[in-house]
N, C-alpha and C positions, 0 to 999 in steps of 0.2 A: 575241523581237525580235533581229534580227541586229545585231551591233556594227559598224556602218558608219562611225561617227564616232570618230576618234582624238583623244586629248588628250595634250599634254606637260605633265606635272605633276612637279615635283622640288623637294624641300625646300631644295636648295642655292640656289634663287632668293631665298629669304628672308634670306640672309646679308647681301646688299648693303644698306647704309644702316641696319643695325640700331643702335638707340640714338639715332638722330637724330630731332629733331622736324621732320619734313619731309612735305609732302603725299604724295610718292611713297614710301610707307612699306611695310615688310614686311607689315603688317597687311592690306594690300589682297589679297595672295595667301593669307594665312592664312584670311581669310573665305571666299574662293573654294574653297580646298582643303577646308575644313570642310564646305561645302555639297556638294562632290563626294564626300566620304567618307561621307555619310549613306547608309543602306541603300537608300533609294529612288532613288539616283543612281549609286552606285559601280559597279554591274555593267553599266551601259549603254554603256561606252566601251572602245575599244582604248587601252591605255596605250602611248605612244610614248616611248622613252628619250631623255633629253637627252644632248648631247655638246658638247665645246668646238669652236668654229669654229677652223679652222686659220689660220695666218698668210696663206697664199695666198688663202683664201676672203675674209678681211677686206680684203685688198689689192685685191680687185675693186671695192671701193667707197671705201676709206680710204687715205690717204697713209701710207707706212711710218713717217715721222717722227711722225705723229699716233698711230699704234698704239703706237710706242715711248713716247710721252708718257703714254698711259694705263697702259701696262705699268709705268711707274715709280711709279705710285701704289700698287702692290701691297704689302701689308704695312704701309702707313702708316695711322694711325688716322683721319685726315681730310685730304683735299686739296680745296681750293676750286677748281673749274674755272671757274665763274662764280658770280654771286650766287644762282642757282637750282640749280646742278648741283654736287653734292658727291660725291666718291669716298671710300669707306672701304677698309679693308684688303682686303676681298674683292671689290671692284667689278670689277677687271679680269678676274678669273676668272669672276665671275657674268655679266658682259656677254658674254664669249666663249661662255658656256653658253647664254645667251638666243639669240644668233644661231645657234648650232649646233642647239639644240632646234627652232627654226623650220625649219631646213634638213632635219632629220630628219622633221618633219611633212610637208614638201613631198615628200620621198622616199616616205613612206608612201602618200601620195595618188597621186602620179604612177605609182608601181609597181603600184597597185591593191590594196595591203594594206588601205587605208582609203578610203572614198568621199570623205570630207571630214575636216577636222581643225582643231583650235584649240590653238595653242601658248600656254599660260597661263604666261607668263614675265615676268620683269623683270630689269634695268631696261628701260623702253620704248626706242624707237629712232627714230621718224620725224623728229625734229628734228636728229639727228646728221648732219653733213656730212662731206665728204672729209677735212677737217682741223680739225673743230670739234666738241666735245662741248658741248651746250647743251640747255636745256629738259628737264632730267632724263634726257637721252639720251646714250649714249656711243658705241655702234656701231649703225648703222642696220639693225636686224634684217630689215625687209621688203625693203630694197634689196639686202642681202647675199643674202637668200633668192631674190629674183628673178634676180640674176646667177647664182646656183647653178643654178637651174632652166634657164636658158639654156645654161650651160656643160655641166652633167652630162647633161641630158635632151634637149638639142638642140631645145628649144622655140623658136618664132619669134614668138609673140604672147602676151604676158602682160598681163592687166588688173590694176591695183592700184586698189582702192577704199579711200578713207580717210574714215571718218565721225567721226573724233575732232573734238572741238569746236575744236581748234587746227589750223591748216594745217600739213601735213607738209612744211615747207620743205626738209629734207634729202633726202627722197625725190624731191620735184620736181626739185631740182638734179641729182640723180644721173642722171636720164633725160631731162633737158630738151632735149638735142640728138639724141635717138634715137627711132626709131619701132617698136622691138620691144616696148617697154613703154608702155602707155597709162596715165597717172596721172589719176585722177578724184577730186576732193576736195570734200566739203561741209563748211563750217566757219563758225564765228561770225566776222564781219568788221565793223568792225576789231577785232582782238584780237591777242594774242601769236601768232606772232612778227612780225606786220605784213605778211606776204606772203600770196599767194593771191588777189590781185585778179583780176577777170574777164579782164583784158587779158593776163594771164600765160598764154600758150598754147604755149610751146615755141619752139625756135629751129632754123633750118636744117632738116635732115631730120626733126626732132622737132616742127616746127610743126603744131599741131592735135592733138598727142598728150599735151598737158597741158591738162586741162579743169577749171577751178575754178568752183565755185558758191558764192560768198560769200553768207552769209545774215545778216540782222539778228538781234540778240538777241531771244529769245522764240519762235524757230521751234519748232513742235510736231510731233507725229507726222504729222499730215496733210500738212504742207509737205514733210517729208522723203520721205514715201511718193510724193508727186506728183513730186518731183525725180527720184527713182529710177525711177519708171515712165515719165515723159514726156521725160526728158533722158538718163539713163544707158542705159536699155533699148534705145532705137533706135541709140545709138552702138555698143553691144555687138553688136547684130545686123549692123552694118557691119564692125566690127573683127574679129569671130569669134575670140575668145581661145581659147587652148588650156589656159589655167589662170587662175583668178581668185584673187588674194591680197587680203586685207582687213586694213588697219590699224584694228583694232577698239578704238577709244577710247570710254569710256562717260562722259566728262565733259560730254556734251550732255544727260545725265540731268537731270530737272527739279530735283533737289535738290543738284546738284554745287556745291561751293564755288568752283571755278575756272572755271565756265561759267555762261552766262545763258540757256540754252536750256530747252525744256520737253518733252524726249523721255521717254517712259515705257518700261518693259520691253516693253509691247505694241508700241511703235514700233520698238524694236530687233528684235523678232521679225518684224515686217512687212518691214523692210529685209533681214533675213536670208532670208526667204521669197522675196523678189524676186531676190536674188542666187543662191539655190539653184536657182530655176527657170531663170535664165539659164545657170547652170553645167550644168544638165541638158540644156538646149537646144543648147549650143555646145561643151562640153568634157567630156562624160561625167560630169558632176557634180563635177568636180575643183575644189574650193574649199578654201582654207586661210586661217585667220584667225590673227592674232597680237595679243596684248593690248598696247594703248598706254595711254591715260590712263583716268581714272575715279577720283575721290577722295572720293566719298561711299560709305563702306565698305558700308553696307547696300544702298544703291542699286546699287552695282557688283555685289554678289552676286546681287541679283534680276535684273539685266539680263543678266549672263553666263548665269545659269540659263535665262532665257527663250530666249536665242540657242542654247544647247546643246540644249534640248528640241526646238527647231525643226530643228536640224541632224540630230539623231538620228531625227527623224520621229515623236516621241511627240505633238507638237502640230503642227498645220498651219494657218497663217493662210489663211483662205478668200478667194476672189476677192470675195465679198460684203463682207468686212471692208475689203479694199483699196479697193474702189469707194466704200464709205461714207466712208472717210477722205478720198479725193480730193474727194468732194462737199462736204466741210466747209471746203475752202479758198476763198479769195476773191481780191480784186483784187491783193493783195500777191503771191500765188503766180502769178497770171497775168503779173504784171510780171517776176518772176524767170524764169519759164519762157520768156516771149517774148523777153527780152533775150538769154538764153543761146542760144536757137534762132537768133536773128538773127546772133549772133557766130560760132556754130559752123557755119552753113549752108555755108560755103565748103569745109569739111573733111569734114562728115558729113551724110548725108541726114537 
């Protein structure tokens, strides 16, 4: 088997938040790394080195004063940023390493060294805004990565797909008035952070380039698959991205303590297959994921494994499986799809 899938794996990501009783705990990555280090998995992937994001790279998304405020937490045992977001002595260093590791994954894929990649990093990033750390996030890894791809590689059209159970408000705001980055999010609604309503569609030149699909609690594999096939896929075929980036949160897993959805490892594999097929169709297979949420440790491990096996090509969700799941949806899915189509029709066929 050729090693077409790259992964960013670095023990330094475990240092942030060590010793705290917090959902976004180092044990999340410990479990994933243990799974990857097993003999049946360890040889299947290209290892991509981590690096620290530079000041210039972070300033493409974040205000200098905000970066300074996070830098000032370095070496301090605990700094409360907000009620949910806590910096420890190593957080500033680790957060720069998370953004840098994701950028290295993008470079590996765009350069052709890897066909696709998954940056298994922490802390997560999609809630972080230009001058706000919140929701366990400090620097917005996926937004920094998208800006990097635009600047270094001269790309003009990037798709960001966010399937975390929580809306990626920081990512949405970063590109809300722009049309080079299309942001698509499925998330539980209403839920933290309270954004991601269907009417939030961008502003100015970015109108129509933010597409939110808010879902009621209890959404399952079948509903997610139908949303990806019947809403996302047609938009992608009109947008024609040169690169697909994914905020891969696994807190929509059926047993997650911070979400109320019912997605299984098979469901995540199905979403991955749809995105891989779209990447093959439009951008030479170039797809890069970055880890966001997911707080049921065993569920997180199972879901990441299912996604990675689909990415590397060891498993392949069939068209029959996708059709079966679509057939299991009912009136609620019809309503979600119909309302989104009506709202988006002005911007996308």
